[in-house]
C-alpha positions as CSV (number, residue, x, y, z in Angstrom):
1,M,-28.1,2.0,2.4
2,S,-30.8,3.8,4.7
3,V,-27.8,3.1,7.7
4,F,-24.9,4.5,5.2
5,F,-26.4,7.9,4.6
6,T,-27.4,8.4,8.2
7,L,-24.2,7.9,9.1
8,I,-23.2,10.5,6.5
9,L,-25.5,12.7,8.0
10,L,-24.5,12.3,11.5
11,L,-20.9,13.2,10.4
12,V,-21.6,16.0,8.3
13,T,-23.2,17.5,11.3
14,L,-20.9,16.7,13.9
15,S,-20.3,20.1,15.4
16,A,-20.0,23.6,14.5
17,G,-17.9,23.2,11.4
18,A,-17.9,23.6,7.5
19,S,-17.6,20.5,5.4
20,E,-16.7,20.2,1.8
21,E,-17.7,16.8,0.3
22,I,-14.7,15.1,-2.1
23,Q,-15.9,13.4,-5.1
24,L,-15.1,9.6,-5.5
25,P,-15.9,7.5,-8.7
26,A,-19.1,5.7,-8.3
27,E,-17.6,2.3,-8.6
28,L,-16.1,2.8,-5.6
29,D,-19.1,2.6,-3.4
30,A,-17.4,5.2,-0.6
31,K,-18.2,8.8,0.2
32,A,-16.0,11.3,1.6
33,F,-15.7,14.9,2.7
34,I,-13.5,17.4,4.6
35,K,-14.6,18.5,8.2
36,V,-13.2,22.1,9.5
37,A,-13.3,22.8,13.1
38,E,-11.4,24.8,15.4
39,R,-9.6,24.1,18.5
40,D,-7.8,26.3,21.1
41,G,-7.5,29.0,18.0
42,F,-6.2,26.5,15.4
43,W,-7.8,24.9,13.0
44,E,-8.5,21.2,12.4
45,K,-9.4,19.4,9.2
46,T,-10.8,16.0,9.1
47,L,-10.6,14.1,5.9
48,V,-13.2,11.7,6.6
49,V,-14.1,8.2,4.0
50,T,-17.2,6.1,4.9
51,F,-18.5,3.0,3.5
52,P,-22.2,1.3,3.7
53,E,-20.6,-2.2,4.8
54,D,-17.5,-3.5,6.3
55,R,-14.4,-3.0,4.2
56,R,-11.1,-4.9,4.6
57,M,-8.3,-2.5,5.7
58,L,-4.7,-2.4,6.1
59,S,-3.6,0.8,8.4
60,T,0.0,1.1,9.0
61,N,-1.2,2.7,12.2
62,D,-4.0,0.4,12.8
63,G,-2.9,-3.2,11.3
64,L,-5.4,-5.3,9.7
65,I,-9.3,-4.4,10.4
66,Q,-12.8,-4.6,9.0
67,G,-13.4,-1.0,9.1
68,R,-16.3,1.6,8.0
69,I,-14.5,4.3,8.3
70,A,-10.9,5.4,7.1
71,V,-9.8,9.3,8.4
72,N,-7.1,11.3,7.8
73,H,-7.0,14.2,10.5
74,S,-5.0,17.1,10.0
75,A,-4.3,19.4,12.6
76,H,-2.5,23.0,12.4
77,P,1.2,22.8,13.3
78,G,0.7,25.0,16.3
79,L,-1.8,22.5,17.6
80,F,0.3,19.7,17.2
81,K,2.9,21.4,19.4
82,K,0.7,22.5,22.1
83,V,-0.9,18.8,22.3
84,C,2.3,17.0,22.5
85,K,3.5,19.6,25.5
86,E,0.1,19.4,27.5
87,M,-1.4,16.0,26.7
88,K,2.2,13.9,27.1
89,T,2.2,11.4,30.1
90,R,4.8,9.3,31.6
91,D,4.0,6.5,29.1
92,E,2.5,8.2,25.9
93,V,3.7,11.4,24.0
94,G,0.9,14.0,23.5
95,G,0.3,13.4,20.1
96,K,-0.7,9.7,20.4
97,V,-3.0,10.9,23.1
98,Y,-4.5,13.7,21.1
99,M,-4.8,11.3,18.0
100,R,-6.8,8.2,20.4
101,G,-9.3,11.4,21.4
102,I,-9.9,12.2,17.8
103,K,-10.8,8.7,16.7
104,K,-12.9,8.4,20.1
105,R,-14.5,11.6,19.1
106,I,-15.5,10.3,15.7
107,A,-16.5,7.1,17.1
108,M,-19.0,8.8,19.3
109,E,-20.5,11.2,17.1
110,S,-21.0,8.6,14.0
111,G,-22.0,5.3,16.2
112,V,-19.2,3.3,14.5
113,P,-17.0,1.7,16.9
114,E,-13.1,3.0,17.4
115,E,-12.3,-0.6,16.5
116,K,-13.7,0.1,12.6
117,I,-12.1,3.4,12.2
118,A,-8.8,3.6,10.6
119,Q,-6.7,7.0,11.5
120,L,-3.8,8.7,9.7
121,G,-2.4,12.1,11.3
122,T,-0.7,14.8,9.5
123,A,-0.3,18.3,10.3
124,A,-0.1,19.0,6.5
125,D,-2.9,21.5,5.9
126,M,-6.0,19.3,4.1
127,K,-6.6,22.2,1.7
128,N,-3.6,20.8,-0.3
129,L,-5.0,17.2,-0.7
130,A,-4.2,15.5,-4.0
131,V,-7.3,13.2,-5.1
132,V,-6.0,11.1,-8.0
133,T,-7.9,8.4,-10.0
134,K,-6.8,6.1,-12.4
135,R,-8.6,3.3,-14.6
136,Y,-7.9,0.6,-16.8
137,P,-11.3,-1.6,-17.1
138,P,-12.5,-3.2,-15.0
139,F,-10.2,-1.4,-12.2
140,V,-10.6,1.6,-10.4
141,V,-8.1,3.2,-7.8
142,T,-8.4,6.2,-5.9
143,A,-5.2,7.7,-3.9
144,L,-6.2,10.4,-1.6
145,V,-2.5,11.9,-0.7
146,T,-1.3,14.5,1.8
147,A,2.2,15.6,2.3
148,G,5.2,17.6,3.6
149,A,8.4,17.3,3.5
150,R,10.2,20.3,4.6
151,T,11.4,19.6,8.1
152,N,11.8,15.8,8.1
153,A,12.8,14.2,5.1
154,L,15.1,11.4,5.4
155,R,16.9,8.4,3.2
156,T,15.9,5.4,4.8
157,G,18.9,3.3,5.3
158,V,21.1,6.3,5.5
159,D,20.1,8.6,8.5
160,E,20.0,7.8,11.8
161,G,16.8,7.1,14.0
162,K,16.7,8.6,17.2
163,H,13.3,8.0,18.5
164,I,12.8,4.8,21.0
165,E,9.2,4.4,22.2
166,G,8.5,4.9,25.5
167,K,12.1,6.4,26.2
168,T,12.5,9.3,24.0
169,G,10.0,12.5,23.7
170,D,8.0,13.6,20.8
171,K,10.0,16.4,19.5
172,E,10.6,15.5,16.1
173,P,9.0,17.8,13.3
174,H,5.6,16.8,11.8
175,G,6.4,16.2,8.1
176,T,4.3,13.5,6.8
177,V,3.3,11.8,3.6
178,N,-0.3,10.0,4.2
179,V,-1.9,8.0,1.5
180,I,-5.8,6.4,1.7
181,L,-5.6,4.1,-1.2
182,L,-8.9,2.9,-2.3
183,T,-10.3,0.7,-5.4
184,N,-13.0,-1.2,-6.3
185,A,-11.2,-4.7,-6.4
186,E,-11.6,-7.2,-4.0
187,L,-7.9,-7.4,-2.4
188,T,-6.5,-10.5,-0.6
189,D,-4.8,-9.4,2.6
190,G,-1.7,-10.6,0.7
191,A,-2.5,-7.9,-1.9
192,M,-3.1,-5.3,0.4
193,A,0.2,-5.9,2.1
194,R,1.7,-5.9,-1.4
195,A,-0.1,-2.6,-2.1
196,I,1.8,-1.0,0.4
197,I,5.0,-2.0,-0.8
198,T,3.9,-0.6,-4.2
199,L,2.4,2.8,-3.1
200,T,5.9,3.3,-1.3
201,E,8.1,2.7,-4.4
202,A,5.9,5.4,-6.0
203,K,5.8,7.9,-3.0
204,T,9.8,7.5,-3.4
205,A,9.9,7.9,-6.9
206,A,8.1,11.0,-6.6
207,F,10.5,12.2,-3.9
208,E,13.3,11.6,-6.4
209,D,11.4,13.4,-9.3
210,L,11.1,16.3,-7.0
211,G,14.5,16.0,-6.0
212,V,13.7,16.2,-2.5
213,Q,17.0,15.9,-0.3
214,S,17.3,14.9,3.5
215,S,16.9,17.0,6.1
216,Y,19.5,15.1,8.1
217,T,22.1,14.1,6.0
218,E,23.5,17.1,3.4
219,S,22.9,16.3,-0.4
220,V,21.6,12.6,0.1
221,Q,18.3,12.1,-2.1
222,A,15.4,11.4,0.2
223,T,13.2,8.5,0.3
224,G,10.5,10.1,2.2
225,T,10.1,11.1,5.8
226,G,10.0,9.5,9.0
227,T,6.3,9.6,10.0
228,D,4.8,8.6,6.7
229,N,1.7,6.2,6.8
230,A,-1.0,4.7,4.7
231,I,-4.4,2.9,4.5
232,V,-5.2,0.8,2.1
233,V,-8.9,-0.1,1.7
234,S,-10.3,-3.2,-0.6
235,G,-13.4,-3.2,-2.5
236,V,-16.2,-5.3,-2.7
237,N,-17.6,-5.0,-6.6
238,G,-14.3,-5.5,-8.3
239,P,-12.6,-8.6,-9.8
240,K,-10.7,-10.6,-6.7
241,V,-6.7,-9.5,-7.0
242,T,-4.0,-11.5,-5.3
243,Y,-1.1,-9.6,-6.5
244,T,-0.5,-5.5,-7.0
245,G,3.0,-5.5,-8.0
246,G,4.5,-3.1,-10.7
247,H,3.8,-5.9,-13.2
248,S,0.3,-6.2,-12.9
249,K,-1.8,-3.8,-14.3
250,I,-3.6,-2.6,-10.7
251,G,-0.5,-2.2,-9.6
252,E,0.5,-0.1,-12.2
253,L,-2.5,2.1,-11.4
254,I,-1.8,2.2,-7.9
255,G,1.8,3.4,-8.7
256,K,0.8,6.1,-11.2
257,A,-2.2,7.1,-8.8
258,V,0.2,7.8,-5.9
259,H,3.0,9.0,-7.7
260,E,0.9,11.9,-8.9
261,G,-0.7,12.3,-5.9
262,V,2.4,12.6,-4.1
263,M,3.8,14.9,-6.3
264,E,0.7,17.1,-6.4
265,A,0.4,17.1,-2.7
266,L,4.3,18.3,-2.1
267,Q,4.2,20.9,-4.6
268,K,0.8,22.4,-3.1
269,Q,2.0,22.1,0.5
270,N,5.6,23.0,0.2
271,G,6.0,24.7,-3.2
272,F,8.5,22.0,-4.7
273,K,9.3,22.3,-8.4
274,Q,10.5,20.3,-11.0
275,I,13.4,21.9,-12.7
276,K,15.8,20.4,-15.1
277,E,19.5,20.4,-14.8
278,S,21.4,21.0,-18.3
279,R,24.5,19.2,-16.4
280,Q,22.4,16.0,-15.0
281,N,19.9,13.6,-16.4
282,F,17.4,14.0,-13.6
283,T,15.3,16.8,-12.2
284,R,15.6,18.3,-8.9
285,A,13.4,20.5,-6.9
286,T,13.4,23.8,-5.2
287,A,11.1,25.2,-2.6
288,I,9.5,28.4,-2.8
289,P,10.4,30.3,-0.3
290,G,7.3,30.9,2.6
291,A,5.0,28.5,0.5
292,A,2.5,26.8,2.3
293,I,3.0,25.7,5.8
294,K,6.1,23.8,6.6
295,A,5.3,20.8,7.7
């Protein structure tokens, strides 16, 4: 365990910047904190989740890895705009170059190889992070969620996709739903893949319950944003699980934790509110003008 606490100390003291610890259930055997820094006059806020040993992780960015650190890096929208312009190359958009640099920095400062770090990126403010835990013995599930949907909410299967890697620029808005899902259960690779489906269904249900509409097609219900990502981290101390769909108890916990987390994060970031319409048997949302940052 000494290596684990050394890792935490290294990360907490990375550079001149404050950090805030995030309380996680003891059963997860993980530590989490948010590190706040400044770059070019803009804030950077990084959620770092560390583990005392390698954990099996499935990331929609980094794929299937044996990881030690899961990261959700948040940068001010103005900073993302700046790096997208200044760091782009002939072959890569600036945002990817920037995020790769963040991972290199975390690897260098923590002593953990880059290939053992799973990373997400967002322009949503980490102060609006939602942390939701659900329990049903012997299972514990925690979802750490950031979300923004004011500028690029879309309905998959309806709205047009215009970006082609290597051929179009990085000009899309930076609304994103990011989920880091932790559990004490030992998930098979298939269970982690199924958990991605379950958490996506829960995210879409939250968008529906808040009535978030597409930014591209008028009066169409959104299913998410075009840049949503997730990391699922398997536990090592709980029972082995091969199925995480909604008919399973752990699937229920995943769904409820992510649904509540997305609802809370969107309400905090964008000011979405549930209101009940008298003529229709569903809820829709209104965004409070000027609420939070328009990520």
